[in-house]
ZASE-356396 format. One record per residue (C-alpha): residue number from 0; x, y, z. Coordinates in nm, 3 decimals, always signed. Example, Ala and Ser with C-alpha at 12.3 -4.5 7.8 and 13.67 -1.06 7.14 Angstrom:
  pos       xx       yy       zz
    0   +1.230   -0.450   +0.780
    1   +1.367   -0.106   +0.714
END
This chain:
  pos       xx       yy       zz
    0  +16.409   +4.456   +0.070
    1  +16.783   +4.419   +0.125
    2  +17.017   +4.708   +0.202
    3  +17.191   +4.842   -0.110
    4  +17.517   +5.034   -0.078
    5  +17.713   +5.229   -0.334
    6  +17.796   +5.567   -0.488
    7  +17.548   +5.821   -0.616
    8  +17.767   +5.993   -0.874
    9  +17.774   +6.368   -0.937
   10  +17.410   +6.376   -1.041
   11  +17.306   +6.208   -0.717
   12  +17.488   +6.444   -0.483
   13  +17.178   +6.660   -0.450
   14  +16.992   +6.363   -0.298
   15  +17.264   +6.308   -0.041
   16  +17.269   +6.678   +0.049
   17  +16.892   +6.677   +0.075
   18  +16.871   +6.388   +0.321
   19  +17.152   +6.533   +0.532
   20  +16.953   +6.853   +0.561
   21  +16.642   +6.667   +0.668
   22  +16.826   +6.467   +0.933
   23  +16.963   +6.769   +1.117
   24  +16.782   +6.863   +1.439
   25  +16.883   +7.016   +1.769
   26  +16.803   +6.703   +1.964
   27  +17.028   +6.478   +1.756
   28  +17.391   +6.392   +1.844
   29  +17.669   +6.560   +1.644
   30  +17.657   +6.407   +1.297
   31  +17.763   +6.453   +0.936
   32  +17.621   +6.784   +0.813
   33  +17.554   +6.903   +0.455
   34  +17.823   +7.161   +0.529
   35  +18.078   +6.879   +0.563
   36  +18.005   +6.784   +0.206
   37  +18.015   +7.153   +0.117
   38  +18.365   +7.198   +0.258
   39  +18.485   +6.878   +0.084
   40  +18.352   +7.028   -0.241
   41  +18.663   +7.247   -0.256
   42  +18.815   +6.948   -0.432
   43  +18.542   +6.956   -0.697
   44  +18.211   +6.780   -0.763
   45  +18.365   +6.465   -0.906
   46  +18.597   +6.419   -0.608
   47  +18.308   +6.475   -0.373
   48  +18.092   +6.219   -0.549
   49  +18.374   +5.968   -0.537
   50  +18.403   +6.018   -0.159
   51  +18.031   +5.983   -0.077
   52  +17.870   +5.649   -0.002
   53  +17.504   +5.572   +0.065
   54  +17.309   +5.280   +0.212
   55  +16.946   +5.246   +0.100
   56  +16.645   +5.021   +0.130
   57  +16.365   +5.026   -0.125
   58  +16.510   +5.339   -0.281
   59  +16.521   +5.532   +0.048
   60  +16.859   +5.650   +0.176
   61  +16.915   +5.533   +0.535
   62  +17.283   +5.626   +0.582
   63  +17.537   +5.857   +0.421
   64  +17.914   +5.828   +0.452
   65  +18.194   +6.065   +0.355
   66  +18.546   +5.932   +0.301
   67  +18.705   +6.241   +0.452
   68  +19.072   +6.170   +0.404
   69  +19.274   +5.845   +0.406
   70  +19.119   +5.584   +0.628
   71  +18.840   +5.800   +0.774
   72  +18.474   +5.734   +0.709
   73  +18.237   +5.993   +0.852
   74  +17.901   +5.821   +0.876
   75  +17.555   +5.937   +0.970
   76  +17.221   +5.755   +0.984
   77  +16.861   +5.854   +0.940
   78  +16.698   +5.931   +1.280
   79  +16.451   +5.644   +1.251
   80  +16.720   +5.397   +1.141
   81  +16.973   +5.445   +1.420
   82  +16.892   +5.102   +1.572
   83  +16.801   +4.923   +1.247
   84  +16.967   +4.581   +1.283
   85  +16.987   +4.500   +0.911
   86  +17.142   +4.837   +0.831
   87  +17.392   +4.820   +1.119
   88  +17.503   +4.473   +1.017
   89  +17.548   +4.580   +0.654
   90  +17.746   +4.886   +0.761
   91  +17.974   +4.666   +0.973
   92  +18.028   +4.426   +0.684
   93  +18.106   +4.705   +0.440
   94  +18.363   +4.873   +0.663
   95  +18.540   +4.553   +0.771
   96  +18.567   +4.376   +0.436
   97  +18.846   +4.537   +0.226
   98  +18.697   +4.401   -0.097
   99  +18.390   +4.619   -0.039
  100  +18.607   +4.917   -0.119
  101  +18.452   +5.147   +0.141
  102  +18.777   +5.190   +0.339
  103  +19.138   +5.129   +0.230
  104  +19.372   +4.884   +0.390
  105  +19.565   +5.009   +0.693
  106  +19.442   +5.184   +1.002
  107  +19.084   +5.303   +0.960
  108  +18.855   +5.527   +1.162
  109  +18.478   +5.534   +1.165
  110  +18.284   +5.836   +1.286
  111  +17.922   +5.742   +1.360
  112  +17.646   +5.889   +1.574
  113  +17.679   +5.801   +1.942
  114  +17.395   +5.567   +2.035
  115  +17.362   +5.415   +1.690
  116  +17.357   +5.033   +1.679
  117  +17.658   +5.024   +1.449
  118  +17.863   +5.170   +1.735
  119  +17.776   +4.867   +1.947
  120  +17.863   +4.627   +1.665
  121  +18.200   +4.794   +1.602
  122  +18.280   +4.763   +1.972
  123  +18.184   +4.396   +1.976
  124  +18.397   +4.341   +1.666
  125  +18.705   +4.473   +1.844
  126  +18.716   +4.835   +1.724
  127  +18.875   +5.070   +1.978
  128  +18.763   +5.416   +2.094
  129  +18.983   +5.695   +1.961
  130  +19.070   +6.030   +2.116
  131  +18.766   +6.235   +2.237
  132  +18.612   +6.521   +2.041
  133  +18.414   +6.805   +2.193
  134  +18.085   +6.897   +2.025
  135  +17.972   +7.250   +2.099
  136  +17.640   +7.420   +2.028
  137  +17.503   +7.773   +2.056
  138  +17.131   +7.838   +2.063
  139  +17.029   +8.115   +1.822
  140  +16.692   +8.204   +1.972
  141  +16.818   +8.528   +2.121
  142  +16.987   +8.807   +1.924
  143  +17.361   +8.766   +1.871
  144  +17.578   +9.051   +2.000
  145  +17.801   +9.259   +1.775
  146  +18.139   +9.083   +1.737
  147  +18.325   +9.407   +1.803
  148  +18.535   +9.396   +1.488
  149  +18.476   +9.476   +1.123
  150  +18.329   +9.176   +0.939
  151  +18.344   +9.128   +0.563
  152  +18.136   +8.864   +0.386
  153  +18.368   +8.723   +0.120
  154  +18.231   +8.684   -0.234
  155  +18.391   +8.552   -0.551
  156  +18.596   +8.862   -0.613
  157  +18.750   +8.839   -0.262
  158  +18.809   +8.465   -0.249
  159  +19.185   +8.524   -0.231
  160  +19.138   +8.703   +0.102
  161  +18.967   +8.403   +0.262
  162  +19.223   +8.167   +0.112
  163  +19.515   +8.368   +0.250
  164  +19.375   +8.368   +0.603
  165  +19.307   +7.995   +0.584
  166  +19.664   +7.921   +0.475
  167  +19.796   +8.138   +0.758
  168  +19.569   +7.970   +1.014
  169  +19.624   +7.602   +0.932
  170  +19.969   +7.447   +0.903
  171  +20.011   +7.276   +0.569
  172  +19.697   +7.422   +0.416
  173  +19.702   +7.440   +0.040
  174  +19.373   +7.628   +0.016
  175  +19.354   +7.866   -0.280
  176  +19.108   +8.105   -0.439
  177  +19.048   +7.838   -0.703
  178  +18.944   +7.594   -0.433
  179  +18.714   +7.857   -0.282
  180  +18.542   +7.891   -0.621
  181  +18.507   +7.512   -0.645
  182  +18.352   +7.506   -0.299
  183  +18.119   +7.793   -0.381
  184  +18.000   +7.611   -0.691
  185  +17.878   +7.319   -0.477
  186  +17.515   +7.263   -0.390
  187  +17.553   +7.323   -0.011
  188  +17.710   +7.666   -0.063
  189  +17.373   +7.810   -0.167
  190  +17.309   +7.836   +0.208
  191  +17.660   +7.924   +0.323
  192  +17.860   +8.239   +0.405
  193  +18.229   +8.318   +0.448
  194  +18.280   +8.596   +0.707
  195  +18.630   +8.743   +0.747
  196  +18.731   +8.960   +1.046
  197  +18.959   +9.262   +1.002
  198  +19.157   +9.449   +1.267
  199  +19.177   +9.825   +1.315
  200  +19.445   +9.847   +1.044
  201  +19.227   +9.660   +0.794
  202  +19.427   +9.336   +0.805
  203  +19.230   +9.015   +0.748
  204  +19.287   +8.832   +1.078
  205  +19.034   +8.547   +1.099
  206  +18.793   +8.362   +0.877
  207  +18.512   +8.108   +0.902
  208  +18.264   +7.933   +0.671
  209  +17.914   +7.871   +0.800
  210  +17.670   +7.623   +0.648
  211  +17.294   +7.636   +0.696
  212  +17.087   +7.318   +0.674
  213  +16.772   +7.523   +0.624
  214  +16.548   +7.731   +0.852
  215  +16.489   +7.585   +1.195
  216  +16.782   +7.341   +1.173
  217  +17.136   +7.354   +1.316
  218  +17.401   +7.530   +1.110
  219  +17.768   +7.427   +1.104
  220  +18.096   +7.618   +1.141
  221  +18.357   +7.449   +0.915
  222  +18.631   +7.567   +0.921
  223  +18.723   +7.853   +1.158
  224  +19.075   +7.983   +1.185
  225  +19.278   +8.280   +1.307
  226  +19.584   +8.409   +1.122
  227  +19.893   +8.287   +1.307
  228  +20.034   +8.641   +1.330
  229  +19.719   +8.780   +1.493
  230  +19.643   +8.531   +1.768
  231  +19.570   +8.606   +2.135
  232  +19.380   +8.923   +2.051
  233  +19.026   +8.789   +2.079
  234  +18.975   +8.747   +1.704
  235  +18.878   +8.382   +1.742
  236  +18.589   +8.478   +1.966
  237  +18.494   +8.765   +1.740
  238  +18.478   +8.557   +1.419
  239  +18.287   +8.284   +1.602
  240  +18.029   +8.538   +1.720
  241  +18.010   +8.666   +1.362
  242  +17.955   +8.309   +1.245
  243  +17.666   +8.268   +1.486
  244  +17.513   +8.594   +1.361
  245  +17.546   +8.483   +0.999
  246  +17.372   +8.154   +1.075
  247  +17.098   +8.336   +1.262
  248  +17.039   +8.552   +0.955
  249  +17.011   +8.235   +0.748
  250  +16.739   +8.106   +0.985
  251  +16.941   +7.842   +1.169
  252  +16.808   +7.729   +1.507
  253  +17.157   +7.681   +1.648
  254  +17.524   +7.687   +1.554
  255  +17.730   +7.370   +1.598
  256  +18.099   +7.287   +1.577
  257  +18.320   +6.999   +1.682
  258  +18.689   +7.010   +1.778
  259  +18.932   +6.769   +1.944
  260  +18.894   +6.787   +2.320
  261  +19.274   +6.816   +2.346
  262  +19.257   +7.153   +2.170
  263  +19.183   +7.341   +2.491
  264  +19.233   +7.679   +2.329
  265  +18.976   +7.611   +2.059
  266  +18.723   +7.478   +2.314
  267  +18.777   +7.791   +2.529
  268  +18.729   +8.014   +2.225
  269  +18.395   +7.858   +2.132
  270  +18.278   +7.878   +2.492
  271  +18.371   +8.244   +2.512
  272  +18.154   +8.298   +2.204
  273  +17.851   +8.152   +2.378
  274  +17.879   +7.786   +2.280
  275  +17.803   +7.511   +2.529
  276  +18.001   +7.187   +2.528
  277  +17.807   +6.857   +2.502
  278  +17.912   +6.503   +2.589
  279  +18.234   +6.399   +2.424
  280  +18.225   +6.177   +2.117
  281  +18.481   +5.928   +1.989
  282  +18.558   +5.763   +1.660
  283  +18.605   +5.387   +1.640
  284  +18.934   +5.269   +1.492
  285  +19.115   +4.952   +1.398
  286  +19.486   +4.913   +1.332
  287  +19.613   +4.777   +1.004
  288  +19.707   +4.436   +1.139
  289  +19.356   +4.387   +1.278
  290  +19.167   +4.439   +0.953
END
């Protein structure tokens, strides 16, 4: 049967989250994680459904995409469909034809698994390689050391604490307690935790959200940030170690994160917390006049 693409709607989000869980494994390249949908859920279920696209054959989802901001499609593909020619061709058509409505007009970026056939087709169609990103992974087989600082797991009554650290860590962040509650109401948050680190004076100095994809599968850190007034004190390493411990408690096989390679400080922080850097990955992009 032909490839069918479209939206699932709010009621279909559980299916998208389910297949993303199934596709996670330690041998796979960095890819869209159910936690990515979980973090997007801070904008609400309807907004998340509007941003998710699926490609299916005979009722089986073969690819899931997330419109994660203007002009960015984060795409992942079922492990056994990475080199599926019909799927790759349909993906290319959908992202290059404006009338398909997958991507807006203007400059657009596609994030897709390295090694997938659609990467080859995008290259052949004139799409350029964007700036490199560094995927990092920490194996969780061995016990995780104590982070060395007080760690609080934020619940609904303390959502404002996490929100305040996030705003202080990320320039331009509009994250609020209300957005935390929207995120926590999402399906992926059933297997998520929000650790916050505190200094010796009790100040909340760093925060992270971790997302499990189920026992024996990689878990994701998204996002991790250190309060701008408390940097260069080792709190980034501490909260990252705490994140690994939280994922280990959830049964994750490893902890994964991805950051721009140009962010040398972030890469160094993750490495200091026991993460190992893998081969760099790059989005494909096309300028507005090329579309």
